[in-house]
ROVEX-109474 format. One record per residue: residue number from 0; residue in one letter; x, y negated, z of N, C-alpha, C in turn. Coordinates in steps of 0.2 Angstrom, whole numbers, plus 5000, padded with zeros to 4 digits. Atoms other than C-alpha are relative to their C-alpha. Layout:
BEGIN
[pt NUM; A; [X; Y; Z]; [X; Y; Z]; [X; Y; Z]];
...
END
This chain:
BEGIN
[pt 0; X; [5000; 4996; 4993]; [4527; 5169; 5473]; [5002; 5007; 4998]];
[pt 1; X; [4998; 4993; 5001]; [4536; 5186; 5473]; [4996; 5004; 5005]];
[pt 2; X; [5003; 4995; 4996]; [4528; 5201; 5480]; [5005; 5003; 5005]];
[pt 3; X; [4995; 4997; 4995]; [4536; 5208; 5496]; [5002; 5007; 4998]];
[pt 4; X; [4998; 4993; 5002]; [4546; 5224; 5493]; [4997; 5005; 5005]];
[pt 5; X; [5002; 4994; 4996]; [4538; 5240; 5500]; [5005; 5004; 5000]];
[pt 6; X; [4994; 4995; 4999]; [4551; 5251; 5507]; [4999; 5006; 5004]];
[pt 7; X; [5000; 4993; 4996]; [4553; 5269; 5513]; [5007; 5001; 5002]];
[pt 8; X; [4994; 5000; 4997]; [4567; 5270; 5525]; [5001; 5007; 5004]];
[pt 9; X; [4998; 4995; 4996]; [4575; 5286; 5532]; [5006; 4998; 5004]];
[pt 10; X; [4994; 5002; 4996]; [4586; 5283; 5547]; [5001; 5004; 5005]];
[pt 11; X; [4998; 4996; 4994]; [4596; 5292; 5560]; [5004; 4996; 5005]];
[pt 12; X; [4997; 5004; 4994]; [4600; 5282; 5576]; [5003; 5005; 5005]];
[pt 13; X; [4996; 4995; 4996]; [4614; 5290; 5586]; [5003; 4996; 5006]];
[pt 14; X; [4997; 5003; 4994]; [4617; 5284; 5604]; [5007; 5003; 5001]];
[pt 15; X; [4993; 4997; 4999]; [4635; 5285; 5608]; [5003; 4997; 5006]];
[pt 16; X; [4997; 5002; 4994]; [4646; 5284; 5623]; [4996; 5001; 5006]];
[pt 17; X; [5004; 4999; 4994]; [4633; 5290; 5635]; [5004; 5005; 5005]];
[pt 18; X; [4997; 4996; 4995]; [4639; 5298; 5652]; [4998; 5008; 5000]];
[pt 19; X; [5002; 4993; 5000]; [4629; 5314; 5648]; [4999; 5002; 4992]];
[pt 20; X; [5001; 4998; 5007]; [4627; 5324; 5632]; [4993; 4999; 4997]];
[pt 21; X; [5007; 5000; 5002]; [4608; 5323; 5631]; [4998; 4993; 4998]];
[pt 22; X; [5003; 5006; 5002]; [4600; 5309; 5621]; [4993; 4999; 5000]];
[pt 23; X; [5008; 4999; 5000]; [4582; 5314; 5624]; [4997; 4993; 5002]];
[pt 24; X; [5004; 5006; 4998]; [4577; 5298; 5634]; [5001; 4995; 4995]];
[pt 25; X; [4999; 5005; 5005]; [4585; 5287; 5621]; [4995; 5001; 4994]];
[pt 26; X; [5004; 4998; 5005]; [4576; 5296; 5607]; [4993; 4999; 5001]];
[pt 27; X; [5007; 5002; 4998]; [4560; 5295; 5616]; [4998; 4993; 5000]];
[pt 28; X; [5002; 5007; 5000]; [4561; 5277; 5618]; [5000; 4997; 4993]];
[pt 29; X; [5001; 5002; 5007]; [4564; 5275; 5599]; [4993; 5002; 4997]];
[pt 30; X; [5007; 4998; 5002]; [4548; 5285; 5596]; [4995; 4995; 5003]];
[pt 31; X; [5005; 5005; 4997]; [4539; 5273; 5608]; [5000; 4993; 4996]];
[pt 32; X; [4999; 5006; 5004]; [4546; 5258; 5598]; [4996; 5001; 4993]];
[pt 33; X; [5003; 4999; 5007]; [4540; 5266; 5581]; [4993; 5000; 5001]];
[pt 34; X; [5007; 4999; 4999]; [4523; 5270; 5588]; [4997; 4993; 5000]];
[pt 35; X; [5002; 5007; 5000]; [4521; 5251; 5592]; [5001; 4996; 4994]];
[pt 36; X; [4998; 5004; 5006]; [4528; 5245; 5575]; [4994; 5000; 4996]];
[pt 37; X; [5005; 5000; 5005]; [4512; 5250; 5566]; [5001; 5003; 4993]];
[pt 38; X; [4997; 4998; 5006]; [4522; 5257; 5552]; [4998; 5007; 4999]];
[pt 39; X; [5001; 4993; 5001]; [4518; 5273; 5543]; [5006; 5004; 5000]];
[pt 40; X; [4994; 4996; 5000]; [4530; 5288; 5543]; [5000; 5006; 5004]];
[pt 41; X; [5000; 4994; 4996]; [4535; 5304; 5550]; [5007; 5000; 5004]];
[pt 42; X; [4993; 5000; 4996]; [4549; 5305; 5564]; [5003; 4993; 4998]];
[pt 43; X; [4996; 5006; 5002]; [4562; 5293; 5558]; [5000; 4998; 4993]];
[pt 44; X; [5002; 5002; 5007]; [4555; 5290; 5541]; [4995; 4995; 5000]];
[pt 45; X; [5005; 5006; 4999]; [4546; 5273; 5540]; [4999; 4998; 4993]];
[pt 46; X; [5001; 5003; 5006]; [4537; 5265; 5526]; [4995; 4994; 5001]];
[pt 47; X; [5004; 5006; 4999]; [4530; 5248; 5525]; [5004; 4994; 4996]];
[pt 48; X; [4996; 5006; 5002]; [4535; 5230; 5520]; [5007; 5000; 5002]];
[pt 49; X; [4993; 5000; 4999]; [4554; 5228; 5519]; [5002; 4997; 5007]];
[pt 50; X; [4998; 5004; 4994]; [4555; 5215; 5533]; [4998; 5004; 5006]];
[pt 51; X; [5003; 4996; 4994]; [4544; 5226; 5545]; [5004; 5006; 5001]];
[pt 52; X; [4996; 4994; 4999]; [4554; 5241; 5542]; [5007; 4999; 5003]];
[pt 53; X; [4993; 5002; 4997]; [4571; 5233; 5545]; [4999; 4997; 5007]];
[pt 54; X; [5002; 5002; 4993]; [4563; 5224; 5560]; [4999; 5006; 5005]];
[pt 55; X; [5001; 4994; 4995]; [4557; 5241; 5568]; [5007; 5003; 5001]];
[pt 56; X; [4994; 4997; 4998]; [4574; 5248; 5566]; [5005; 4996; 5005]];
[pt 57; X; [4997; 5005; 4996]; [4582; 5233; 5574]; [4997; 5001; 5007]];
[pt 58; X; [5004; 4999; 4994]; [4569; 5235; 5588]; [5002; 5006; 5004]];
[pt 59; X; [4998; 4994; 4997]; [4574; 5253; 5591]; [5007; 4999; 5003]];
[pt 60; X; [4994; 5001; 4997]; [4592; 5247; 5593]; [5000; 4996; 5006]];
[pt 61; X; [5001; 5004; 4994]; [4587; 5234; 5605]; [4998; 5004; 5006]];
[pt 62; X; [5003; 4996; 4995]; [4577; 5246; 5615]; [5005; 5005; 5003]];
[pt 63; X; [4995; 4996; 4998]; [4591; 5259; 5616]; [5005; 4997; 5004]];
[pt 64; X; [4995; 5004; 4997]; [4603; 5246; 5621]; [4998; 4998; 5007]];
[pt 65; X; [5003; 5002; 4993]; [4591; 5240; 5635]; [5000; 5006; 5005]];
[pt 66; X; [5000; 4994; 4996]; [4592; 5258; 5642]; [5007; 5001; 5003]];
[pt 67; X; [4993; 5000; 4997]; [4611; 5255; 5645]; [5005; 5003; 4995]];
[pt 68; X; [4995; 4997; 5005]; [4618; 5263; 5629]; [5004; 4994; 4997]];
[pt 69; X; [4996; 5006; 5002]; [4632; 5251; 5624]; [5002; 5001; 4992]];
[pt 70; X; [4998; 5000; 5007]; [4635; 5258; 5606]; [4995; 5005; 4997]];
[pt 71; X; [5004; 4996; 5004]; [4624; 5265; 5593]; [5002; 5000; 4993]];
[pt 72; X; [4998; 4999; 5007]; [4628; 5271; 5575]; [4993; 5002; 4997]];
[pt 73; X; [5007; 4998; 5003]; [4613; 5272; 5563]; [5002; 5000; 4992]];
[pt 74; X; [5000; 4999; 5007]; [4613; 5279; 5545]; [4993; 4998; 4997]];
[pt 75; X; [5006; 5002; 5003]; [4600; 5271; 5534]; [5000; 5001; 4993]];
[pt 76; X; [5001; 4999; 5007]; [4594; 5276; 5517]; [4993; 4997; 4998]];
[pt 77; X; [5007; 5004; 5001]; [4580; 5264; 5510]; [4999; 5001; 4992]];
[pt 78; X; [5002; 5000; 5007]; [4571; 5266; 5493]; [4994; 4995; 4999]];
[pt 79; X; [5006; 5005; 5002]; [4560; 5253; 5485]; [4999; 5001; 4993]];
[pt 80; X; [5002; 5000; 5008]; [4551; 5252; 5468]; [4996; 4994; 4999]];
[pt 81; X; [5004; 5005; 5003]; [4543; 5239; 5458]; [4995; 5002; 4995]];
[pt 82; X; [5004; 4998; 5005]; [4534; 5249; 5445]; [4993; 5002; 5002]];
[pt 83; X; [5006; 4998; 4998]; [4520; 5254; 5456]; [4998; 4996; 5006]];
[pt 84; X; [5002; 5003; 4994]; [4510; 5246; 5470]; [4998; 5005; 5005]];
[pt 85; X; [5001; 4995; 4994]; [4511; 5256; 5486]; [4999; 4995; 5006]];
[pt 86; X; [5001; 5004; 4994]; [4503; 5248; 5502]; [5001; 5004; 5006]];
[pt 87; X; [4999; 4996; 4995]; [4504; 5263; 5513]; [4998; 5007; 4998]];
[pt 88; X; [5001; 4993; 5002]; [4504; 5282; 5513]; [5004; 5002; 4994]];
[pt 89; X; [4996; 4999; 5005]; [4517; 5282; 5500]; [5003; 5007; 5000]];
[pt 90; X; [4997; 4993; 5000]; [4526; 5298; 5506]; [4994; 5005; 5000]];
[pt 91; X; [5005; 4995; 5000]; [4509; 5307; 5508]; [4999; 5001; 4992]];
[pt 92; X; [5001; 4999; 5007]; [4507; 5304; 5489]; [5005; 5004; 4997]];
[pt 93; X; [4994; 4996; 5003]; [4524; 5310; 5485]; [5000; 5008; 5002]];
[pt 94; X; [5001; 4993; 4998]; [4521; 5326; 5495]; [4995; 5003; 4996]];
[pt 95; X; [5006; 4997; 5004]; [4504; 5329; 5487]; [5002; 5001; 4993]];
[pt 96; X; [4998; 4999; 5007]; [4512; 5327; 5470]; [5004; 5006; 4999]];
[pt 97; X; [4996; 4994; 5000]; [4525; 5340; 5473]; [4995; 5006; 5001]];
[pt 98; X; [5005; 4994; 4999]; [4511; 5352; 5480]; [4996; 5001; 4994]];
[pt 99; X; [5004; 4999; 5006]; [4501; 5349; 5465]; [5004; 5003; 4994]];
[pt 100; X; [4996; 4997; 5005]; [4515; 5353; 5453]; [5002; 5007; 5002]];
[pt 101; X; [4998; 4993; 4998]; [4520; 5369; 5463]; [4994; 5004; 4999]];
[pt 102; X; [5006; 4996; 5000]; [4502; 5375; 5464]; [4998; 5001; 4992]];
[pt 103; X; [5002; 4999; 5007]; [4499; 5372; 5445]; [5005; 5006; 4997]];
[pt 104; X; [4995; 4995; 5002]; [4515; 5383; 5442]; [4998; 5007; 5002]];
[pt 105; X; [5002; 4993; 4998]; [4507; 5398; 5451]; [4994; 5003; 4996]];
[pt 106; X; [5006; 4998; 5004]; [4492; 5399; 5440]; [5002; 5004; 4994]];
END
């Protein structure tokens, strides 16, 4: 049995072809979907099991289409690793590692 991939995904969802230039309501709906997903992350950076991350991005598309947006473009960058076991808070650890390195250089 293989271990499910743990993924960190940075994505940018861009509603297109709307009758007004503002995309605030669509982005607010994306945030609602992400809050319900239960995944960790900041803004549009998600981390969790691969299938859950991809599912959440798909649900964001579905939610924005449901608001009447007929076209969406999304750029996605996904990182995975198999040399470490990460179950949550992976980005927190990465940030703390850099903070530790920088603070040690100041001494």
